[in-house]
N, C-alpha and C positions, 0 to 999 in steps of 0.2 A: 926160440922161447926166451932166453937169455933178454933181445931188442924188447920184446913185448914186457915184460919182466920191470927192466929198467925205464919206460916207458909211464907204466904206471906207477912206478916208483916217484919218477921225477913229476909226473901230475899229483901224486899225491904231497909230494912236497911243496909245491906253488902253491897249493890250497889253503897248505900249514901255515906257510907263508903271507899268503893274503890274508886268511884269518886270523893271522898275531893284526896284521899292520889294521884292522878296523879295530881290533879289538884296542888298540895299543890307540888308536885314533876317539874310540867312546871313549876310554877313561881322560884323555884329554879333555873333551868336552863337557865332562861330568863331573872336572872341577869347576868348569868354569861359570859353573849357577844355571847353568842351560837345563830345562827340563826336559827335554830333548836331543839322549846324543849322536842325533843324527843329523844337528842341526848346528850349525854353528849361532851365538848372540851376534844377532843383528836386528838390528830396526825393520826390519822388513820381519822378522822370525816373530816380534811380539816380542823381545824382550827389553825392549824399549821402548820410548810413546815414539807414536807412529808421526813422521812428519806432513806435515800442512801443503798441497798442492799451492808452488806458485801462483796467485793470480792472474798473470796473464794469461795461466792453460785454460780458465775457466772462461776468458775471454773467446780464446782462440776457438774453443769446439762449440764457442754459442755461434762465431761465423762458421762453423763446420758445419751446422746443424743448419743452420738459417741458407748457406747455399745448396744447399742437398733438398730443401724444401720439407724442411724435417722443425721449419721455426717455433718459436714458444709464442709468438707475435700475435699470433691470429686461427689458431687453434683454438675449438671450445669444448672439446672432447675428455681433457684430463686436465687437470689441473697439476699433477705431479712436473709437469715439462713447465711451466714457469714457475714451480717453485726450486725446481731444480737451478736454476740459474738467478734469482732474483729474493731480494728481500722482500719481508711480508709486506709492507709497505708498497713498494714496487710493484711487486706480483699485483696485490689487493687491485690497482688500479689499472693494470693490463689487462685482467679478469676480467675486468667490471668492462675495459672498454673494448675487450672481443665479443661477450656473450651478450650486450647489451644494446651495440651496434647495429644488430640484427641485418647483417650482411651490406651494410652502408658503414658511408666511410664516418668513424669514429674521433678520436681525439688523434691516435697516430693514421695521419691520413698520407704517408709516404713512407718510405723504408728506413725505420728510426736506428740500424746499423749504419745506415751510410748518409744519414741526411736529405734523403731526395728521393721524388717519386722515377728519377729516372736517372740507372747506371749504367755508363762506362769505366766501372773500375781499372785503375793503374796503379802501380808500385804502393801495393797496397804490406804494409807492418805494422806487425804490433810490437810493442814495445817493452820492455821489462819493466813488471809491475814493481811500482816504490812502496814499500811496506812500512808503516806509522804504527804499529800497535798494533792495535783491533782493525784498524782504514786501512787501506791501500788502493793507488793511483794505477791506470794502466791506462798511456796513451796508442791511441791507434789516428796512423795517418795514411794516405792515400791519395791518388790523385782520379776526379772523376769529373766527365764533360772536360778534363783539361783545367780542370779549378782545382787546386792543394788543397785539401780538407783535413782538419785534424780532431778528432775525437777524442775528451776525455770521458775513461770509467771510473765512476767513485763503487770501490767495494768497502761491504764489510765481515769480517772474520765472525763466523756464525756457527757456533756447536760447530769448530773444529772446520770448516769450509770456507770458501770464499762465496760471497753474492754481488751481486751484483745492486748498488744503495740510487744508481740514477748514471744517464750518461750525459754529458753536457757539450752543445754543439758549438759554445764561442755568443758573443756579447749577451750573455745572460740568458740563452735560447740552452732549454733544459727535455730532456723525457718525461721527467718527473715533473718540469712546469709543465710544456703540454695536458700530461693529464688531470691535474690541479686544477690548470684553468676549465676543463670540459666538467670534470666532475668534482667541486665545491665539497660535496659532501664527502662524509666520510664511508669508500663501499662497506658493502653489506659483506657480513662475515661468513 
């Protein structure tokens, strides 16, 4: 009987110590200005301003979706996918090209993320974004069919999220240029 009694008291004592430690932790958290004593004050907890994801993450996600055949470029069912990645100006033109080309070749007559119709991609790399205030650039490099390629993504910070404003292919060629040359009038809202 003495053994059961001492186990009970030992367990009871451990529970009391644990509760005391929890209470002490709650008091110290309560003193740091956090309204939820169980969560320490961190940017992730909402006590500080949320950090914007780096621009290269948006570019990487676009390639991931594209390579999984979920590209926003040629779909016509939901404008939301286009708006997730692109500024309104570029998104309007991409949407117009997809919806008005009626299964024909529009302004985008190849793969805009590889600047080619045929692809055999090797040595693919997405560079770290270079941020300059509300704008950023991300360089993507790869080799396609033995030819080195460099694409420059121009992004804008809109409502605390990066959006692609253009993709430059070099020598004055860009996605925006292709679309504006094909659709010189302002797209329908």
